[in-house]
N, C-alpha and C positions, 0 to 999 in steps of 0.2 A: 380381984378381977372378976368382972361380971361376965355373963354368958355371951353377950355380943362382942366384947373384946376378945374373948377366947376363940370365938368363931372367926373373927377377922384374922387373928394370929394363925389359926390352923389353916384357914383358906390360903393365906400368903405363903405359909410353909409348904403346903401341899403343891401349890402352883409352881413354886420355885424348885422344889425337888423333882417334879415332873418335867420341867424344862431342862434341868441339868441331866436327867437320865435320857431324855430324848436327844439332846445334843451329843452326848457320848455314844448313843446308839447310832445316830446318823453318821458320826465320824467313823465309826467302826465299819458300817455298811459301805460307805463311800471308799474307804481305804481298801477294803477287801475287793470291791469292784475294780478299782484301779489296778490293783495287783493282778487280778484275773485278766484284765485287758492287756496289761503289759506282757503277760505270759502267752496269751492267745488273742492276738488282735483281730482275727477273723470271727471271734465270738462277741465282738463289741456290741452289736445290736441286742443280742439275747441278754447279755449281762446288764446292759443299760435298762432295758425294760424291766427286768427283775429287780434292779436296784430301785427304780422309781416306785414300783409297787411296795417294796420294803420300806422305803423312806415314808411313803404315804401312810402305811400302817403304823410306823413309829410315831409319826406326828399326830395320830389320832389320840394318843395318850394324853399329851398336854392339853389338847383342846377339850377332851372329856373332863379332865381335872379342873380346867378353868371354869367350865359350866357348873361342875359340882361345887366348886368354891363360891361362885356367885349364888347359887341356890342356898348354900350353907350360910352365907352372909345376910341374905335378904329374906329368909324365911323367919317367921317369928314363932 
């Protein structure tokens, strides 16, 4: 296996695992937010804004991994 094939395999594996981790994290955040809203409906606005910030931070990981994977694949 040459270096470019290993780089492509590593980039795909990293991007896939980052997407899997982000989807599990997003599911957990949204689940806990919905549980909090069910328990205290008056705190909905506060919980939703915190949830959106958390989801945005979680989504940063796959985007950074995707950029890193592209850099890994296309640098010589």
